[in-house]
Backbone as a chain_set.jsonl record, in Angstrom:
{"seq": "MTTPAPTAPKRTKSELLPAAKPPCKIYSTAIISEKAQVTGTYPVTIGENVVLHPYARIRAEGGSVSIGKGSIVYENAVVGTSKSDGDGGGDVEVGEFVTIETGAVVEAKSVGMGTEVGVKVLIGRGVVVGEWCKLTALEKVEAGKVLEDYTVVFGDGRERIDTTIKEHGAVRQARIEGMEKAVGVFGKLIPNGAAKWAA", "coords": {"N": [[19.488, -64.994, 107.233], [20.621, -66.964, 104.859], [19.976, -66.71, 101.17], [19.672, -69.807, 98.848], [21.641, -70.255, 96.254], [20.79, -69.789, 92.814], [20.306, -72.345, 90.432], [21.635, -73.829, 87.669], [19.234, -74.305, 84.802], [18.82, -77.852, 84.007], [19.784, -79.597, 81.294], [18.495, -81.255, 78.45], [19.284, -84.79, 77.343], [19.04, -84.279, 74.527], [19.597, -81.665, 73.923], [22.683, -82.247, 74.711], [23.824, -83.793, 72.835], [25.601, -83.321, 69.967], [24.659, -81.564, 67.218], [23.841, -83.02, 64.011], [25.53, -84.358, 61.67], [25.792, -83.673, 58.093], [25.754, -85.313, 54.994], [28.849, -84.776, 53.376], [30.104, -83.516, 50.597], [33.501, -82.252, 49.681], [35.573, -79.907, 47.895], [39.259, -79.864, 47.795], [40.337, -77.515, 47.641], [38.666, -76.0, 49.143], [38.14, -73.663, 51.86], [37.008, -73.809, 55.088], [36.442, -72.578, 57.74], [37.176, -73.631, 61.155], [35.398, -72.614, 62.986], [33.084, -72.652, 61.645], [29.724, -73.627, 61.195], [28.521, -76.826, 59.799], [25.177, -78.429, 59.39], [22.647, -80.939, 59.23], [20.39, -83.621, 57.817], [21.061, -83.926, 55.089], [22.301, -83.974, 51.87], [25.367, -81.969, 51.229], [27.065, -79.933, 49.21], [30.576, -78.585, 48.811], [32.461, -76.519, 46.347], [35.304, -75.843, 44.805], [37.408, -73.656, 46.013], [35.641, -72.202, 47.936], [34.732, -69.925, 51.16], [34.668, -70.264, 53.826], [33.692, -68.456, 56.355], [34.476, -68.095, 59.983], [31.899, -68.676, 62.042], [29.732, -68.896, 59.875], [26.995, -70.396, 58.219], [26.075, -73.338, 57.372], [22.845, -75.269, 56.521], [21.255, -77.511, 56.29], [19.47, -78.905, 56.788], [16.544, -78.575, 55.718], [16.82, -79.54, 53.071], [19.313, -80.43, 50.437], [22.1, -78.544, 49.849], [23.913, -76.511, 48.155], [27.631, -75.167, 46.87], [28.547, -72.776, 44.867], [31.661, -72.723, 43.106], [34.183, -70.771, 44.049], [33.079, -69.004, 46.078], [32.067, -67.172, 48.432], [31.126, -67.189, 51.939], [29.606, -65.366, 54.975], [30.692, -64.327, 58.133], [28.244, -65.408, 60.261], [26.59, -65.598, 58.676], [23.594, -67.477, 57.048], [23.369, -69.867, 54.798], [20.718, -72.27, 53.645], [18.141, -74.788, 54.734], [15.652, -74.867, 57.242], [14.399, -77.468, 58.932], [11.5, -78.831, 57.201], [7.845, -79.329, 55.998], [9.103, -82.23, 55.441], [9.206, -82.822, 53.041], [11.182, -82.122, 51.517], [12.109, -80.545, 49.892], [13.261, -77.938, 49.968], [16.127, -77.534, 48.984], [18.683, -76.074, 48.304], [20.821, -73.809, 46.188], [23.731, -72.738, 45.576], [25.068, -70.134, 42.965], [28.414, -69.505, 40.768], [30.992, -67.52, 42.328], [29.429, -65.835, 44.259], [28.744, -63.58, 46.413], [27.752, -63.96, 49.902], [27.03, -61.964, 52.549], [28.123, -60.638, 56.075], [25.727, -62.106, 58.317], [23.361, -62.266, 56.409], [20.76, -63.989, 55.418], [20.397, -66.807, 53.567], [17.925, -69.151, 51.84], [17.077, -69.29, 49.811], [15.84, -71.029, 45.996], [17.423, -71.018, 44.181], [20.91, -69.046, 43.646], [22.011, -66.92, 41.396], [25.209, -67.021, 39.6], [27.918, -64.878, 40.382], [26.574, -63.203, 42.108], [25.669, -60.152, 44.626], [25.063, -60.636, 47.634], [24.383, -58.905, 50.043], [24.549, -57.198, 53.426], [22.953, -58.766, 56.448], [20.745, -59.425, 54.808], [17.67, -60.984, 53.682], [16.879, -63.64, 52.253], [13.549, -65.397, 51.183], [12.231, -68.663, 51.265], [12.458, -70.562, 48.449], [12.911, -68.826, 46.581], [14.014, -67.334, 43.465], [16.906, -66.233, 42.401], [18.322, -64.752, 39.928], [21.395, -64.235, 37.456], [24.608, -62.091, 38.598], [23.585, -60.562, 40.066], [22.444, -57.828, 42.587], [21.833, -57.718, 45.385], [21.323, -54.912, 48.105], [22.291, -54.263, 51.254], [20.145, -55.381, 54.324], [17.847, -55.607, 52.746], [14.926, -57.308, 51.819], [13.596, -59.995, 50.191], [11.027, -61.699, 49.069], [9.308, -65.285, 49.796], [9.47, -67.23, 47.082], [9.494, -65.26, 45.041], [10.992, -64.478, 41.882], [13.909, -63.055, 40.69], [15.049, -61.439, 37.826], [18.296, -61.926, 35.548], [20.959, -59.799, 36.466], [19.749, -57.936, 38.222], [19.181, -55.417, 40.424], [18.48, -55.159, 44.198], [17.213, -53.001, 45.818], [16.561, -49.912, 48.263], [14.444, -50.582, 50.312], [12.952, -52.538, 48.887], [12.871, -51.558, 45.994], [13.234, -52.279, 42.524], [15.619, -52.309, 39.772], [17.741, -52.84, 37.333], [21.095, -53.565, 36.984], [22.955, -51.667, 34.006], [25.491, -51.703, 33.417], [27.249, -53.483, 34.785], [25.754, -55.551, 32.952], [26.131, -54.863, 30.162], [28.653, -55.201, 30.035], [31.26, -57.217, 30.066], [34.197, -57.525, 31.08], [33.823, -55.86, 33.225], [32.426, -57.781, 34.566], [34.412, -59.826, 34.688], [36.767, -58.64, 36.14], [35.593, -57.998, 38.768], [35.481, -61.231, 39.54], [37.884, -61.602, 39.047], [38.878, -60.298, 41.324], [37.93, -61.749, 43.037], [38.804, -64.079, 43.283], [41.5, -63.04, 44.05], [40.704, -62.7, 46.881], [40.434, -65.004, 47.708], [42.095, -66.038, 48.128], [44.092, -64.504, 49.862], [42.125, -65.202, 52.075], [42.79, -67.783, 52.574], [45.155, -67.461, 53.893], [44.751, -66.171, 56.032], [42.341, -68.042, 57.273], [42.373, -70.08, 59.386], [42.154, -73.427, 58.319], [39.347, -75.838, 58.879], [38.286, -77.902, 57.363], [38.91, -80.34, 57.331], [37.432, -81.752, 59.413], [34.996, -81.92, 58.606], [35.037, -83.888, 56.506], [33.987, -86.948, 54.984]], "CA": [[19.316, -66.076, 106.558], [21.18, -66.571, 103.548], [19.361, -67.818, 99.985], [20.455, -70.514, 98.097], [22.451, -69.95, 94.824], [20.437, -70.242, 91.5], [21.018, -73.417, 89.966], [21.2, -73.621, 86.154], [18.66, -75.606, 84.839], [19.323, -79.202, 83.775], [19.682, -79.921, 79.952], [17.909, -82.8, 78.326], [19.862, -85.589, 76.588], [19.285, -83.672, 72.889], [20.534, -80.449, 73.86], [24.012, -82.01, 74.945], [24.393, -84.236, 71.748], [26.289, -82.768, 68.892], [23.988, -81.394, 65.62], [24.239, -83.811, 63.056], [26.521, -83.692, 60.364], [25.194, -84.104, 56.988], [27.079, -86.49, 53.733], [29.408, -83.619, 52.704], [31.127, -83.448, 49.456], [33.976, -80.82, 49.876], [36.644, -79.938, 47.33], [40.299, -80.149, 48.699], [40.629, -76.314, 47.569], [37.961, -75.122, 49.891], [38.552, -73.053, 52.933], [36.283, -74.128, 56.052], [36.68, -72.332, 59.142], [37.141, -74.245, 62.405], [34.306, -72.293, 63.475], [31.659, -72.896, 60.956], [28.884, -74.996, 61.196], [27.562, -77.441, 59.029], [24.367, -79.302, 60.013], [21.584, -81.322, 58.844], [20.727, -84.826, 57.419], [20.485, -83.772, 53.545], [23.897, -83.396, 51.364], [26.189, -80.606, 51.429], [28.486, -79.942, 48.771], [31.032, -77.389, 49.015], [32.593, -76.267, 45.428], [36.395, -75.468, 45.186], [38.094, -72.241, 46.622], [34.843, -71.862, 48.322], [35.345, -69.801, 51.853], [32.838, -70.612, 55.085], [34.268, -67.695, 57.603], [34.133, -68.228, 60.731], [30.286, -68.562, 62.232], [29.055, -68.964, 58.996], [26.309, -71.55, 59.12], [25.31, -74.547, 56.31], [21.695, -75.669, 57.185], [20.672, -78.782, 55.452], [18.092, -79.793, 57.743], [15.327, -78.93, 54.786], [17.158, -80.21, 51.988], [20.602, -80.18, 50.487], [22.851, -77.213, 49.944], [25.634, -76.66, 47.0], [28.125, -73.798, 47.305], [29.962, -72.987, 43.643], [33.61, -72.534, 42.765], [34.583, -69.012, 44.363], [31.731, -68.124, 46.837], [32.471, -66.821, 49.846], [29.864, -67.02, 53.116], [30.969, -64.254, 55.802], [30.394, -64.627, 59.619], [26.997, -65.348, 60.693], [25.622, -66.102, 56.885], [22.932, -69.12, 56.988], [22.645, -71.155, 53.787], [20.269, -74.141, 53.932], [16.924, -74.314, 54.795], [15.428, -75.781, 58.333], [13.428, -78.819, 58.889], [10.388, -78.579, 56.524], [6.992, -81.126, 56.066], [9.205, -83.833, 55.269], [9.098, -82.995, 51.291], [12.551, -82.371, 51.27], [11.735, -79.15, 48.912], [14.364, -76.86, 50.838], [17.06, -77.668, 48.423], [19.245, -74.419, 47.989], [22.067, -74.085, 45.06], [24.379, -71.136, 45.329], [25.99, -70.482, 42.343], [30.029, -69.587, 41.48], [31.726, -66.242, 42.707], [28.925, -65.564, 44.782], [29.232, -63.409, 47.752], [26.804, -63.975, 51.321], [27.628, -61.05, 53.082], [27.447, -60.991, 57.0], [24.22, -61.663, 59.033], [22.391, -62.572, 55.638], [20.202, -65.513, 55.681], [19.546, -67.637, 52.258], [16.496, -69.739, 52.049], [16.321, -69.402, 47.796], [16.121, -72.088, 45.74], [19.043, -70.692, 43.746], [21.748, -68.028, 43.855], [22.918, -66.877, 40.03], [26.411, -66.586, 39.651], [28.086, -63.789, 40.47], [25.41, -62.298, 42.559], [25.873, -60.232, 45.639], [23.908, -60.427, 48.82], [24.579, -57.595, 51.37], [24.308, -57.407, 55.369], [21.732, -58.851, 56.547], [19.142, -59.925, 53.198], [16.915, -61.645, 54.167], [16.31, -64.123, 50.902], [12.832, -66.499, 51.328], [12.327, -70.046, 50.273], [12.231, -70.951, 47.21], [13.178, -67.336, 45.498], [15.285, -67.728, 42.271], [18.02, -64.912, 42.267], [19.27, -64.516, 38.548], [22.857, -63.998, 38.07], [25.07, -60.608, 39.139], [22.428, -59.691, 40.731], [23.19, -57.226, 43.77], [20.74, -57.388, 47.022], [21.776, -54.612, 49.206], [22.201, -54.536, 52.686], [19.115, -55.067, 55.015], [16.544, -56.029, 52.141], [13.839, -58.52, 52.573], [13.449, -60.961, 49.132], [9.832, -62.721, 49.71], [9.495, -66.241, 49.076], [8.882, -67.622, 45.786], [10.029, -64.222, 44.197], [11.917, -64.417, 41.177], [14.767, -61.935, 40.036], [15.952, -61.848, 36.779], [19.802, -61.128, 35.84], [21.362, -58.462, 36.623], [18.539, -56.843, 38.902], [19.8, -54.932, 42.088], [17.269, -54.542, 44.722], [17.655, -51.436, 47.383], [15.627, -48.825, 49.279], [12.646, -51.254, 50.923], [12.603, -53.845, 47.88], [13.021, -51.357, 44.63], [14.44, -53.01, 41.889], [16.302, -51.557, 38.623], [18.475, -53.564, 35.942], [22.501, -52.991, 36.471], [23.389, -52.058, 32.868], [26.825, -51.569, 33.392], [27.626, -55.098, 34.862], [25.278, -56.142, 32.154], [27.031, -54.584, 29.147], [29.797, -54.805, 29.766], [32.044, -58.654, 30.169], [35.048, -56.883, 31.138], [33.341, -55.678, 34.439], [32.161, -59.345, 35.391], [35.31, -60.709, 34.529], [37.186, -57.918, 36.995], [34.566, -58.95, 39.83], [36.118, -62.488, 39.513], [39.167, -61.815, 39.696], [38.934, -60.011, 42.464], [37.069, -62.907, 44.598], [40.094, -65.205, 43.623], [42.567, -62.581, 44.738], [40.218, -62.536, 47.997], [40.061, -66.493, 48.109], [44.059, -66.264, 48.283], [44.512, -63.743, 50.869], [41.764, -65.976, 53.033], [43.269, -68.998, 52.849], [46.533, -67.295, 55.016], [43.942, -65.77, 57.334], [41.674, -67.931, 58.229], [42.758, -71.676, 59.893], [41.261, -74.428, 57.763], [39.07, -76.822, 59.833], [37.731, -78.671, 56.858], [39.012, -82.045, 57.689], [36.475, -82.065, 60.08], [33.344, -82.766, 57.594], [35.046, -85.042, 55.752], [33.224, -88.628, 55.365]], "C": [[19.721, -65.864, 105.221], [20.133, -67.33, 102.629], [19.794, -68.562, 99.13], [20.83, -69.739, 96.779], [21.36, -70.635, 94.002], [21.132, -71.295, 91.314], [20.714, -73.509, 88.295], [20.402, -74.913, 85.857], [19.381, -76.811, 84.17], [18.863, -78.917, 82.078], [19.415, -81.046, 79.775], [19.417, -83.377, 77.212], [20.238, -85.076, 74.889], [20.095, -82.463, 73.362], [21.986, -80.47, 74.036], [24.539, -82.635, 73.932], [24.599, -82.991, 70.725], [25.527, -82.662, 67.338], [24.358, -82.742, 64.678], [24.538, -83.521, 61.955], [25.896, -84.64, 59.022], [26.475, -84.507, 56.238], [27.395, -84.889, 53.125], [30.547, -84.234, 51.377], [31.644, -81.821, 49.348], [35.678, -80.641, 49.222], [37.737, -79.35, 48.131], [40.459, -78.516, 48.595], [40.135, -75.223, 48.461], [38.193, -75.137, 51.172], [37.56, -72.955, 54.339], [36.555, -73.652, 57.384], [36.651, -73.156, 60.384], [35.452, -74.42, 62.96], [32.764, -72.262, 63.026], [30.803, -73.874, 61.477], [28.143, -75.59, 60.027], [26.548, -78.653, 59.444], [23.148, -79.65, 59.095], [21.87, -82.849, 58.33], [20.786, -85.031, 55.608], [21.854, -83.435, 53.023], [24.292, -82.436, 51.157], [27.516, -80.65, 50.248], [28.935, -78.286, 48.686], [32.299, -77.006, 47.623], [34.108, -75.682, 46.107], [36.422, -73.652, 45.281], [37.031, -71.491, 46.958], [35.099, -71.482, 49.94], [33.939, -69.935, 52.812], [33.69, -69.959, 55.956], [33.565, -68.341, 58.611], [32.992, -68.101, 61.668], [29.509, -68.386, 61.651], [28.18, -70.217, 59.116], [25.73, -72.213, 57.463], [24.5, -74.725, 56.709], [21.258, -76.303, 56.115], [19.741, -79.888, 55.85], [16.613, -79.856, 56.662], [15.629, -79.379, 53.5], [18.395, -79.686, 51.552], [21.017, -78.78, 49.916], [24.327, -77.679, 48.978], [25.828, -75.394, 47.099], [28.877, -74.148, 45.832], [30.743, -72.686, 43.88], [33.268, -70.955, 43.202], [34.321, -68.163, 45.197], [32.57, -67.894, 48.154], [30.824, -66.76, 50.848], [30.518, -66.374, 54.079], [29.961, -64.827, 57.444], [29.056, -64.227, 59.548], [26.35, -65.2, 59.524], [25.01, -67.27, 57.582], [22.65, -68.866, 55.818], [22.303, -71.782, 53.898], [19.047, -73.651, 54.275], [16.996, -75.309, 55.875], [14.271, -76.569, 57.655], [11.934, -78.005, 58.229], [9.27, -80.036, 56.551], [7.527, -82.193, 55.667], [9.299, -83.855, 53.353], [10.304, -82.805, 50.999], [12.71, -81.019, 49.984], [12.658, -78.044, 49.219], [15.959, -76.731, 49.891], [17.526, -76.439, 48.174], [20.633, -74.744, 47.142], [22.236, -73.144, 45.018], [25.444, -71.428, 43.865], [27.87, -70.142, 42.404], [30.185, -67.933, 41.871], [30.156, -65.342, 42.969], [29.061, -64.899, 45.821], [28.203, -63.123, 48.704], [27.543, -63.127, 52.098], [27.281, -61.351, 54.818], [26.311, -61.09, 57.655], [22.866, -62.19, 57.661], [21.738, -64.367, 55.736], [19.381, -65.956, 54.042], [18.844, -68.785, 52.2], [16.377, -70.175, 50.139], [16.492, -70.803, 47.541], [17.417, -72.249, 44.897], [19.489, -69.201, 43.726], [22.451, -67.859, 42.574], [24.371, -66.719, 40.38], [26.583, -65.267, 39.37], [27.519, -62.671, 41.021], [25.779, -61.956, 44.23], [25.08, -59.628, 46.62], [24.503, -59.853, 50.179], [24.051, -58.291, 52.646], [23.351, -57.652, 55.543], [20.44, -59.204, 56.043], [19.16, -60.831, 54.099], [16.479, -62.801, 52.627], [15.2, -65.427, 51.537], [13.167, -68.084, 50.685], [11.346, -70.51, 48.637], [12.001, -69.672, 45.846], [14.484, -67.485, 44.677], [15.934, -66.525, 42.121], [18.809, -65.293, 40.757], [20.813, -64.475, 38.724], [23.398, -62.536, 37.892], [23.751, -60.448, 39.162], [23.209, -59.103, 42.278], [21.834, -56.861, 45.007], [21.288, -56.377, 47.75], [21.65, -54.388, 50.637], [20.438, -54.074, 53.296], [17.682, -55.246, 54.22], [16.119, -57.527, 52.128], [13.781, -59.53, 50.795], [11.963, -62.061, 49.395], [10.025, -64.069, 49.333], [8.71, -66.258, 48.342], [9.088, -66.301, 44.875], [10.864, -64.721, 43.059], [12.41, -63.476, 40.365], [15.266, -62.258, 38.896], [17.46, -61.056, 36.861], [19.977, -59.956, 35.889], [20.843, -57.438, 37.767], [19.369, -56.529, 40.463], [18.659, -54.379, 42.738], [17.985, -53.639, 46.045], [16.451, -50.898, 47.61], [13.96, -49.645, 49.098], [11.982, -51.831, 49.674], [12.008, -52.85, 46.552], [13.887, -51.766, 43.82], [14.628, -52.348, 40.333], [17.198, -52.712, 38.434], [19.877, -52.7, 36.082], [22.836, -52.967, 34.957], [24.436, -52.045, 32.506], [27.444, -52.962, 33.751], [26.769, -55.7, 33.845], [25.489, -55.94, 30.412], [28.193, -55.063, 28.99], [31.042, -56.076, 30.699], [33.048, -58.276, 31.142], [35.02, -56.73, 32.746], [33.145, -56.876, 35.295], [33.512, -60.118, 35.781], [36.621, -60.058, 35.876], [36.744, -58.505, 38.526], [35.432, -60.33, 40.125], [36.801, -62.567, 39.918], [39.857, -61.3, 41.25], [38.408, -61.305, 43.854], [38.259, -64.125, 44.449], [41.297, -64.576, 44.246], [42.056, -62.655, 46.585], [40.409, -64.004, 48.761], [41.583, -66.388, 48.723], [44.792, -65.656, 49.665], [43.67, -64.936, 52.157], [41.992, -66.86, 53.552], [44.709, -68.516, 53.241], [45.844, -66.707, 56.088], [43.403, -66.885, 57.769], [41.846, -70.021, 58.109], [41.494, -72.476, 58.886], [40.603, -75.466, 58.405], [38.351, -77.915, 58.456], [37.831, -80.162, 56.475], [38.058, -82.866, 58.596], [34.926, -82.443, 59.78], [33.956, -83.345, 56.422], [34.282, -86.425, 55.889], [34.08, -89.272, 55.899]], "O": [[19.371, -64.921, 104.511], [19.509, -68.312, 103.031], [20.528, -67.945, 98.358], [20.276, -68.703, 96.412], [20.973, -71.772, 94.274], [22.269, -71.456, 91.757], [19.608, -73.255, 87.819], [20.586, -76.054, 86.282], [20.549, -76.663, 83.81], [17.906, -78.242, 81.698], [19.797, -81.949, 80.52], [20.232, -82.696, 76.589], [21.241, -85.335, 74.224], [21.297, -82.411, 73.102], [22.692, -79.492, 73.791], [25.721, -82.35, 73.739], [23.93, -81.958, 70.694], [25.742, -83.481, 66.444], [25.395, -83.35, 64.945], [24.036, -82.644, 61.253], [25.637, -85.842, 58.97], [27.657, -84.286, 56.502], [26.606, -84.086, 52.626], [31.433, -85.088, 51.359], [31.037, -80.772, 49.135], [36.701, -81.049, 49.772], [37.492, -78.516, 49.003], [40.783, -78.08, 49.7], [40.618, -74.108, 48.659], [38.427, -76.18, 51.783], [37.361, -71.784, 54.662], [36.942, -74.501, 58.187], [35.449, -73.352, 60.56], [34.69, -75.355, 63.206], [31.722, -72.005, 63.629], [31.179, -74.843, 62.136], [27.294, -74.974, 59.382], [27.015, -79.737, 59.794], [22.682, -78.82, 58.315], [22.989, -83.363, 58.316], [20.584, -86.092, 55.016], [22.554, -82.657, 53.672], [23.419, -81.666, 50.756], [28.6, -81.22, 50.376], [28.267, -77.258, 48.572], [33.391, -77.338, 48.083], [34.279, -75.256, 47.25], [35.713, -72.773, 44.791], [37.009, -70.315, 46.595], [35.659, -72.422, 50.504], [32.736, -69.778, 52.604], [34.546, -70.682, 56.467], [32.504, -68.955, 58.494], [33.18, -67.066, 62.307], [28.482, -67.868, 62.09], [28.474, -71.063, 59.96], [25.098, -71.565, 56.628], [24.693, -74.451, 57.894], [20.904, -75.729, 55.085], [19.413, -81.027, 55.518], [15.796, -80.776, 56.682], [14.677, -79.625, 52.759], [18.77, -78.625, 52.051], [20.149, -77.984, 49.558], [25.21, -78.536, 49.008], [24.969, -74.535, 47.303], [29.51, -75.164, 45.544], [30.882, -72.227, 45.014], [32.376, -70.209, 42.799], [34.807, -67.043, 45.351], [33.545, -68.48, 48.624], [29.727, -66.37, 50.448], [31.724, -66.544, 54.259], [28.931, -65.481, 57.608], [28.622, -63.192, 59.043], [25.354, -64.478, 59.564], [25.574, -67.943, 58.446], [21.9, -67.945, 55.495], [23.053, -72.641, 54.362], [18.741, -72.46, 54.215], [17.78, -76.258, 55.898], [13.601, -76.503, 56.625], [11.436, -76.951, 58.626], [9.515, -81.196, 56.885], [6.821, -83.18, 55.462], [9.436, -84.852, 52.645], [10.645, -83.436, 49.998], [13.743, -80.913, 49.324], [12.64, -77.138, 48.386], [16.79, -75.87, 50.182], [16.693, -75.623, 47.781], [21.368, -75.705, 47.369], [21.407, -72.341, 44.589], [26.221, -72.357, 43.648], [28.581, -70.326, 43.392], [29.237, -67.21, 41.565], [29.746, -64.464, 42.211], [29.678, -65.606, 46.618], [27.619, -62.056, 48.511], [28.696, -63.454, 52.378], [26.365, -62.133, 55.071], [25.678, -60.034, 57.645], [21.694, -62.42, 57.957], [22.223, -65.459, 56.032], [18.303, -65.604, 53.563], [19.508, -69.666, 52.747], [15.78, -71.061, 49.528], [17.002, -71.634, 48.292], [18.207, -73.192, 44.872], [18.685, -68.27, 43.774], [23.476, -68.526, 42.438], [24.665, -66.271, 41.488], [25.941, -64.559, 38.594], [27.735, -61.503, 40.698], [26.078, -62.836, 45.037], [24.547, -58.519, 46.595], [24.98, -60.47, 51.131], [23.456, -59.344, 52.873], [22.487, -56.987, 54.971], [19.363, -59.271, 56.634], [19.965, -61.322, 54.891], [15.502, -62.377, 52.01], [15.685, -66.324, 52.227], [14.044, -68.476, 49.915], [10.227, -70.651, 48.146], [11.356, -69.607, 44.799], [15.631, -67.687, 45.075], [15.244, -65.668, 41.569], [19.769, -66.058, 40.657], [21.404, -64.627, 39.793], [22.784, -61.772, 37.146], [22.983, -60.215, 38.229], [24.131, -59.631, 42.899], [21.183, -55.84, 45.23], [22.149, -56.952, 48.416], [20.485, -54.369, 51.035], [19.741, -53.101, 53.008], [16.597, -55.098, 54.782], [16.755, -58.557, 52.35], [14.813, -58.978, 50.411], [12.097, -63.161, 49.93], [10.92, -64.231, 48.504], [7.596, -65.736, 48.39], [8.699, -66.509, 43.726], [11.609, -65.618, 43.455], [11.741, -62.992, 39.452], [15.926, -63.292, 38.798], [17.836, -60.155, 37.611], [19.238, -59.096, 35.409], [21.402, -56.398, 38.114], [19.932, -57.272, 41.266], [17.949, -53.483, 42.281], [18.928, -53.737, 46.83], [15.396, -51.374, 47.191], [12.969, -49.514, 48.379], [10.788, -51.697, 49.403], [10.925, -53.146, 46.048], [15.095, -51.748, 44.054], [13.616, -51.891, 39.802], [17.383, -53.505, 39.356], [20.021, -51.578, 35.596], [23.028, -54.072, 34.449], [24.665, -52.324, 31.33], [28.155, -53.506, 32.906], [27.164, -56.864, 33.794], [25.068, -56.738, 29.575], [28.714, -55.326, 27.905], [31.553, -55.791, 31.782], [32.794, -58.739, 32.253], [35.858, -57.249, 33.483], [33.563, -57.007, 36.445], [33.713, -60.797, 36.788], [37.303, -60.887, 36.478], [37.407, -59.26, 39.236], [36.101, -60.294, 41.158], [36.996, -63.238, 40.932], [40.797, -61.677, 41.949], [38.571, -61.482, 45.061], [38.539, -64.922, 45.345], [42.088, -65.267, 44.889], [42.922, -62.66, 47.46], [40.507, -64.181, 49.975], [41.911, -66.757, 49.85], [45.718, -66.142, 50.315], [44.368, -65.467, 53.021], [41.679, -67.102, 54.718], [45.577, -69.296, 52.85], [46.419, -66.75, 57.176], [43.845, -67.113, 58.895], [41.577, -70.847, 57.237], [40.306, -72.172, 58.781], [41.437, -76.346, 58.618], [37.815, -78.902, 58.959], [37.195, -80.888, 55.711], [37.875, -84.083, 58.626], [34.048, -83.007, 60.432], [33.359, -83.274, 55.348], [34.042, -86.877, 57.009], [33.85, -90.426, 56.26]]}, "num_chains": 1, "name": "protein.A"}
């Protein structure tokens, strides 16, 4: 006697429907991989020369998302908040020239210019990250925390001020120039699917 082959579970209609597309304002110079995801119902603004790598996710389900000029969001990183209590208080603003590395989750209220968010960093809801901060790999910033400009978070939550980046404008400018060059390279390597998000 043979046993019948198992059948796949039936999917509900809501599981078969594509995720809602938020209203998007995308600059023509932005590079958005065809495999990146932008979901939700709140507005999304993607600035000039922003790069969204394959499988990067912008989640505008709990509030609007804005990503500033020259920022890079790597694979499997998530920017934005999920559905909240309906208050719309989950807005996320990412400043200019911010790097969000692979697997990071950013639900912060704001991330300042030039900040580096390391691999698999978790930034909780409502966090305010100052300018030119660095959050090293696997760090977690609890909801509501405020990090002042030039803060480095490392080694299980320890913090210090990066005096080199704080005191030397040339170092900050060199980092911006490096990111601009990286955007140029990514423009050649990543097929741009930004048109599918256009209104």
